[in-house]
N, C-alpha and C positions, 0 to 999 in steps of 0.2 A: 939248395931248395928244400924247404920243409915238406915232408910227406906225412900226413896223418892218416889213421885208419879209414876214416869216413864211414859211409853207410851204404848198404846194399840197395836201398830204395830211397828216392826214385831212380830208375835207370836213366842213363844219359848223363849230360853235364848240367849240373844245377848250381847256378850262381846265387849266393845268399847275401851279397853286399860286401863280404870280406874275403871270399875265396870261392872255390868251385869244387863240388863233389862229383867224382866220376864213377860210374858203375856200368858194367857191361856183362851180359850173359854169354857163357860158352861152356858147354859140357865136354866138348871135344878138346879144348886147349889144355896143354900142360903148363904153359906160362903165357901171360899177356903183358905187353909193354904199352903204356900210354905214351904217345910221342907228341910233345909240344913243338909246333913248327914255327920257325922264325922267317922273317922276310928275306934274309940272306940265303935261304935254302937249307940252313942247318936245322937240326932237331935235337931236342932234349928228351931222352927216354927215361921213363919212370916205371919200374915194374909194379904191377898191381898184385901185392902179396896177400891182401886180405880176401878171403873167399867165404861166401855164405850161399849155400844152395846153388852152386855153380855161378854165382855172380861175383866177379872180381871188382874191388872198389878201393878208392883212396880219396882223401880230401887234400887239396893243394891250396894253402893260404896264399893270397895275393894274385891268383890267376883271375884275370878280369875278362869282362865281355869283349869280344873281338878276337880272343885268342883262338888260333887255328890248332887243330889236333887230329890225331887218328890213332888207330891201334895196330900193333903187330902181334900176330898170334903164332906162338910156337906150339906145334903139335903134329900129328901124323898127316902125311900126304900120301894117301892110299886110295886113289879113285875107285878101285875095284871094291872097296869096302865103304864107299861113300864119304871118305874123309879127304878134305882138300885144304888143310891148314898149310900156310906158307908165309913165313915171317918176312919174306922179301916184299910182300904186298902190304902197302899201307891201306888200312881198311877204314871206311866210314863208320861212324857210330850209328847203329840202327835207330837210336833215339835222338840224333842230332837235331837241334831246333833250327839250325841254319847250316847251309853248305856253301863253301866258297869255291870259285873257279869252275873250270870245265875240264873234261878229259882230253888229253892229247893222245890220240889213238896210236898204238904201236904194241909190239910184242911184250913190252914191260908190264902192261896192265893185265896180262893173261897169266894164269897159273901154270901154263905148259908152254914149251917152245913150239912155234908154228910147225905143223907137220908131224909132231910127236905128242898127241893128246894125252898119253899116259905117263909122260915124263914130267919132271918138276922143272920149273923155270925160276931161276934165282936172280933175274934182273930186278932191280929196285924200282917199284912203281911210284914212289913218292913224287918225283918231279913231273909225273905225267897224269896224276889222278886228282880228283876233287878232295877237299878236306872239310872236316866238321868244324863248326864254329861255336864257341861259348856265347850265349846271348844274355842280354839283360831282360829279365821277365817283367820288369816294371813298366807300366804304361798307364797314362791317364785316360781312362775310358769316359770320364766325365759322367754325364747322365745317360749314357748309352743304354738303351733298352731294346730287347729283341721285339720285332713287330708281332710275332706269334700269330700270324695270319691263319685263320681257319682254312682247311683245305677247300671248303666250298666257296671261299672268296679268293682263292689263289689262281693267279695266272703266271705261269713259269716262262722265262725267257732264257733259252740255252745260248751261251755265248762263250767265246774264246777271248781271254784277256787281251792278247795282242791283236787278234783278228778284228775285234770290235773297235779298237781305238787307233789302230795304226794309220788309217787314212782320214781320220776325222778332221775336217778343215778348221774346226774351232779350238783344237787343242794345240798348245805349244809343242814344237817338235820333240823337245826333250821328255815330254810326258807321254808321247804316243807309244803304244805297245806295253804299257806299264800298269801296275796297280794304281798309281796316282792318276793315270789317264782314265781308268775305270771310275774313279771317284770324282772326276772333274764335273763341275756343274752342268756343262753342255751334255755330257753323256747321261747324267742322272735326270736332267730335264726331259730328254728323249724317252727314257724309260717310264717316267711318271706320266707324261702326256699320252704315252701308248697304253697306259693302264696296267703295266707290269707290276706284280706284287712280289716276285721272287726272281732273282737271277741265278741260274744254274751254271756255274763256271766249269768249263772243261778243265782237265787236271792242272792243279796248281801245286800239288806235292812235287818236291824236287825230282826231276826226271833227267834222263840221260839221252844225249844225241847218239843214235846208233852208229857203230863203226861202219857198217855197210852203207848206210845212207850218207854219212860224211864223205866216204870215198867216192860216192856217186854225185857229189855236189848237191845233195838234198838234205833235208832236216826232219827230225821227228817233230812235226808241227803240232799234232794233236796232244802229245804228251802222255800217252798211255804206256809209259816205260819208267815207272817209279823206282827210285833208289832211296828216297828219304821220306818217310811217312809222317814226319813231324815238321818238315822244313818247307816253307814257301819257295817256289821255284825262283832261283836267284836272277835269271835272265829277265824277269818281269819287273825288277826293281829299277827305279830311275836313278838311284844315287849311291849304290854300293852293295856289296854282298858279304859284309862282315857283321851281319845282324840287321842292317838297314832294311833288308827285304821283309823282316818280321814287323818292324814299325810301320812300313809303308802298307803292308797288307792290313794291319789293324786299323790304320787310318782310313783305308778304303771301306772296310766293314762298317766303321763308325759313321762315315758319310752316307752310305747306302741305308743304314738303319734310320738315320735322321730323316731320310726321304720316305720311310715306311717300306723299304724294299728288303726282303730277306735275302741271305746269301746261302746258297746250297752248293756244296762241292761235289764234283764228279770224282770219285775216289777209286783207286785201283789196288785193292787188297788181294787180288787173286794171283798175282805173279810179281816178279821184280825185273829190273833191267839187266840182271846177270845172265839171262838167256839159258841155253841148254849147256851140255857138257863142253861145248866149244866156246862158251861165252867168257867174258872177263871175270876176274876176281876183284870185286869192288867193296863188298861188305859181308853179307850174310853167308856167302859161299865159304869165305875164308875163316869166319868166326865159328860156324858150326853147321856145315852143309846138311847133315842128316836131320838136324832138329828143325830146320827152316823149310826144307823142300820135300815134295813127294818124289821119292826115288823109285825107279823101276826095279824089277827083280834083279837085274844086273845093275848094281848100284853105281856104275859109272854114268848111267843115263837117268833122265828125269821123266816123270809122268807129266803130260802136257795136255790140259783141257782148255787152254786159253789161246793156243795158236802162237805163243810167243817163246816157247822153248822150255818153260818151267811153270810149276804151280806151287803155291805155298801149301804147307802141310797143315790142313785145317784141324787135324786131331791132336796137334802138338799144343800143350798148354802154353808154351813160350810164344808161339805164333798167335794164339788167341789173345794172350796178354798184350802182345805188341799191338794188335789191331784195336783192342778195346782201349788201351792207354792212348793210342793215337786219336781215336774218335773222341774220347773225353777231353783230350788236350785241345782239339780244334773247337769244341763247344765251350769249354770253360775258359781257356786262355785266349782264343782267337775269336770267340763270340759268333761262330757260324751257326746257322739255323737248321741245317739238315745236310743229308748226303744222298747222292745217287751212286749206287754201287755197280761198277762196271763188271760185266760177266758174273753176276751174283750167284748163278747156279754153281759156280766153282766153290763159293764159300760154303755151300751145303754138302760138299763132297767129303765126308769123313773118311770114306774108304774109296769105293769106285762109283757107286750109285749116288744120285742126288737124293738127299734126305732133308726135307724141310724142317725136321725136328733136330737137326744137328746141333752140336755144342755151340756154335757161333750164334745161332738164333736164340738158344736158351740164354746165353749171356746177355744179348741185346735186350731180350724181353724183361729181364730182372734188373737191368742197370738203371739206377735212378736218374742218370744224366742222359745217356744215349737214347733211352726209350722215349724221351719227351721231345725229341726233335723230329723233323720230317725224315723218313727213311724210304728211299725209292730204290727198287731193284730193277736192274736190267736182267730180266728173268730168263737168261739163256747163257750158254757157253758153247764151245765147239766139241765138247766131249759127248760120248754116247748118252742119250737120254737127257741132253742138256737144255731142251726147249721146255721151259717150265712156266709159261704164262698162265696165271691163275692159281698157281700152286704154292705161293709164299704165305707165311703165317699172317694172322689177322692184323698185326701191328703195322704191316708193310703196305706200301702202294707199289705199283709196278708200271714200267713202260709197257703200254699195251700194243704189242706188235700186231695183234689181230685187228685192232682198230685201224692202224695205219694201212694194212693190206686191204681191208674191206672198203674203206673210204676211197682208196686209190682205184680199186676195181670198179666201184660204182661210177665214178666220174669218167673213167676211160671207156665205159660201156660194156663191161663184162656181163654176160647173161647170168641169171639165177643168183643175183646178188642182193635183192631187196630184203629178203628175210633176215640174212645175217647183218645187213646194214641197219635194220631196225634195232637189233640187239646192241650193236655198237653205239648207235645214236643215244640209246637210253641207259648207258652205263655198263653194258656187258654183264648182265645178271648171271648168264651161264658160266662166267668165270669166277665171280666173286660172291654171289649170294649164299651159296651152300656152306661156306665156312664163316659166315657171320659178318663178312665185309660188306661195304656199301658202294654206291657208284663212285665215290671219291677214291676208291682203291685204284681206279683206272686213270693213269696218266696218259691222256690222249695226245697223239701227235700224228702228223702226216709226213713231216720231214724232220731230220735232225742232222747233227754233224756228219753222221755216217750215211752216205748215200747222196742222191741228188738234192740240190736246193729246190725250193718251190718253183722257181723259174725254170730250172732244168728238168723238173718232173713233167712239165707240160711242153718241153722243147726238144726232148731227145727220147728216142726209143731205145738206144743203145748207149752204153758207157763209152767214154772217150778218155782213157787214162794213160795215153801214150807218154805223157810227161813224167809219169812215175818210173819209167825205165824198166818195166816188167812186161813189155810186149802186149799191153792191154789185157793181161791175164788176171790181174788183181781186181778186187772189188766185186760186188754182187752183179751177176749177169741178168737176174730176173728182177727188174725194178718195178714192175706194174706201172710203168710210165707210158705216156702217149705224146708224140710230138705234134699232134694236131695237124698232121698232113705233110710237114716238111722237117727234115732233120736239122737241128741247130739254127743258126742265125738266118733271118729272112727279112725281106722288106715287103712281103705280101700282106696287104691290109687285112684280108679275111683271116689269115692265119694268126696274125698278131692280135686281132680282136678276139678270136676264140681262146688264145692262150691267156690273155688277161682276164677273160671271163672265167676260165677254169681256175685261175689263181684265186679269184674272189670266191668261187664255189668252195674251194678247199678251206679258205680262211673262215667263211661263214659257217660251214659245216662244223669245223673245229670249235668255234665259239658257241655254237648252239647245242652242242652235245653234252649230255650228262657226264660228269667226271671232272678231271682237272686238265685244262688245256695247256699245251706247251708249244711255244713258237721257237723257231730256229733263227738265230741272229741274222739279220739282213734280209729275211724273207719278206719283211714289210716293205723293202725297197726293190723287190724282185732281183736279189743278188744272184749272179751266175758264177759257176765254176767251169763254164765252157764244156759242160758234159762230163766233167771228172766226178765220179761218184765215190772216190776213195782218196781224198786230198790230204791224207795223213802226213805226207812228206812234202807238202807244198807250202812252205813258209814264204809266201810271196803274194803279190796282188791278186793272183788267181784265187786265193782263199780269203783274203781280207775283205771286210765290208767296205764297199764303195758308197760313201754317204752322198746323198743328192746335194746339189747346189742349194745353199740356204734360201735363196729367192724362190727356187722351184719348190722346195719343201714346204713353203707357206701354203701351197695348194690354192685352187681356184674352183669353187663349187659352181661357177657359172660357165664352165667349159661346155663346149658342144657335146651332145650325147654320144657322138660317134668318134670322139677324139682318139680313143684307144684302138681304133681300127687302122690308124695311120702310123703309129710309132710305139716304141717300147714303153711299158708303164713306168711311171716315176712317182710323183707325189700323190697321184690319185689312188694308187694301191696303199700307200701309207695312210692316207685319210680314211680309206675304207677299213683298213685293219683297226685303226684307232676306234672308229665308230662301232665296229663289231665287238671289240673288247668291252667298250663301255655299255653297249646294249646288254651284254651278258652281265656285267657288274651291277647294272641298274635293276635287273629282273631276276628274282630268286627262282622263277619257274625253270630257268635254264641251268641252275646249279643246285638241284635238289640233293638233300642229304640221305634220302631213302629212295629205294626203287619204286617205280610206278606200280600201282595195284591193278590197273586195267579195269577199274570199276569205280563207281561213286565212292567218295570218302565219307565215312560216318562223321557227323558233327559239323559238317561244312555247309549244310543246307543247300547243297547243289546236287541236282539229280543227274548231272552229266558225269561221265567217267573222267578220271584224272588225265587220261590219254586216250586218243582214238585215232584210227587209221582209215584213210579213204583212198579210193581210186581217183584218178583225175576227173572222172565223171561225177564225183561226189558221193558215190555209194561206199558203204563200209567194205573194207577189204575182206575177202573170203580166202579160204585155204587155197583155192585154185588160183586166185590172184597172186598170192605170195609165191606160188610155185611156178608160175608161168615164166618160161625161159626168156621171153621177149620183154617182160615187164621191167621198165626202167624209170617209172614215175610213180609218185604217191604224194598224198597230203597227210600231215601229222597235226592233230589238234592237241595243244597243251593247255590244260585247264588251270588258270591261275587261282581259281577259287577252291581247288581241291588239293592243296599242298598239305600233306599229312603231318609233316614234322613241325614242331612248335619253334618259336623264336627263343632267344636266350633267357627271357623271363617267363617262358611258358605261354607267351601270347600266340594267338593264331596268326599265321602268315598268309596274306592274300596278295595276289598280283594280277596284272593284266593277263588275258588269255591270248594265245598266239596260234596261227596256222602256219606251218612250214610246208611249202610246196617245192618238191624236188622234181626237176625234169632232166634226167641224165641221158635221155635219148637224143638223137641227132636232129629230130624234127620239132618244129614248133607245135605246141599242144595247148589246148584250151582246158583250163582247170575250173571246175564248178565249185563255188564256195558252199560248203555243207549247209543245209537248210535249218537244222535244229541246234546249231552250236553258236548262235549269236547273230543278231540282225545286221549290225553295221561293223565294218572293218576298215582299217587304214593300212595301205601298203607302205611298209616302212623300209623294206629292203628289196632290191631287184638287182641281181648280179649282172643282168644284161646292160646296166648303166655303168659308165666309167666310175662315177662316184659311188654308185651302188646303194647308198643309204639316203633316204629322203626324210629326215626328221621333221615331222609336222607338215610336210608339203606333198606327200604322196597322194595318189588317187584314193578316193573312198569307194568301197564296194559293199554291196548288200548280200545277204543270204540268197543263194541261187544265182547270183551273177557269175559271169565267166571272167577269168583272168588269163591273159595270154602270156605264156612263157616260151621264149625262143629256145631252140635246142641247146642243151647243156647250160642250163641256168636254174636259179632258184629264187623264190620270193618268200618274204616274211610278211604276214598280215597280223595286225595288232588290234585287239578289242579292249578298250579301257575297262578296268575293274568296276 
């Protein structure tokens, strides 16, 4: 075999049409072997003799895509000094573009013998571990163009590749649970009809099935256990793992783009699947433990602000390079449109405290590629001072956990909620305005993968996680949920009616709030996890989306108005969700790019304020009204003639005006239509109706008239421009 010197950059395995360049970083290694793996179980070892700035490299002519490989690192194994090199462990390339196989758990993949964590284990891990794969980078993207949807037009749909597609009746069985299934016309048609503009995929970076879960007969379903930051997860490919997963992912992105749907990845750059000091040696730990991980003062152990056993060392230039190279790769080579960063506060921890001006954010800010895509932070971790909602730099948007909590509190009837609810409804200016950000910095959601589904939010007071095998101790215990009078399943018509009304309340509130709305997959069908609020290990029908029967999904707007008091919601909730998404998309007053002024807007020739707040009696809200503990109802006026931001060509934007009437109390209330904000109104939404939305057919009301809202419902009144 010919071995040429090759290049130190780019890192990883780079195929050029004639051969492959291999490059890997390790400051700890004394010697590194590149091992080419063969299907008969044998391997060919090539020592990487060339070194530049601790990067070992070589070029091998004739090595083609599909070739499996790994590294063996010869160096110190001194856990007390943070060194864990062990040449008996075949290591994944941190820059591998594809990964083949799965781990066969056993002592061989650990750097120490079981029961003796400070000793060295010389069992060969090669027959038991995953392997890196050389991939062909060439792909015909055709005329693929990123949708580049502005934030104010964005509707995000959080989804799991397998969970969304596994039970879809319109997909061939061989495509269910795969990237190809995600790109199937049936799935894309559902997303486009729903009005979704971006799909946010739960982790698709190559992840590991945990040893503990495998022994318990469970699985790491969510995938927040990354081992390959450049490789699409191989189990989601329908036809192979020797690079086929890369092609299939690219094909899915191309198909979604053709439908105008952006692809956002939920990425986990805060930790790896190697766990704590008792975890396996799969890649980073064996290459250069101290360069990749935050070690404790006793260097046998790891700092952990993620709850997973380890945290990446964010002040290491090699870790920062790895993350930035990975982000650029997914944008430039895989054509994704943005990222949601799991436990993003950990990325800001250069030392111990969270610093929003840390090196990582500096790098993102100046990067000409990464800075131009959607960047969404999960603004917390489990470390001290880790809750950082509202504290990320201006380039970033954030999952707004305070929005979720406040909206849940309002609709479950918590006292003293109105004032904060008003702030969340209008874009959370208290969180984002001071640092120059706008309402669109707030990613609004009431449910996501982590916690109750929308159905379960209104059906359970308590979590029911017994299936996870942890004695129901795992998962959040304070969910701000309300079961509407009965825990779990029921056939009581009045309970079912209240639950479906509450689900419509949550969806309507989400779509009418300033900011960027995010739906959780299956909530439009009232998906249930039977009260499990931590289904991270449930790769089963408990977590997968149960699609409605196609005949039922067609919907029937002529249903009796009391239909949902007798049975669980089905197509009616889907139809309602679609209608609310499109109401938002059709009216810019619900997706403003600037915060409300609370006064008339200059140059609009309208004497009315851009927003106004009223009691149910029709009087303007006073300080006493906002602070009243019992107050659970209000009316909001949104002035479509007073939108201050211009259109793309500098033109004035004008829209219809709306009244939003919220009755979060248990009693039926009479709402008076304000007398000085429009003469004639049309009721276009009433969440007390199963269909909920009455396009062009709702009752007309005049200024001073009364509108009756049953307990825990809301209505939307429209006044044409």
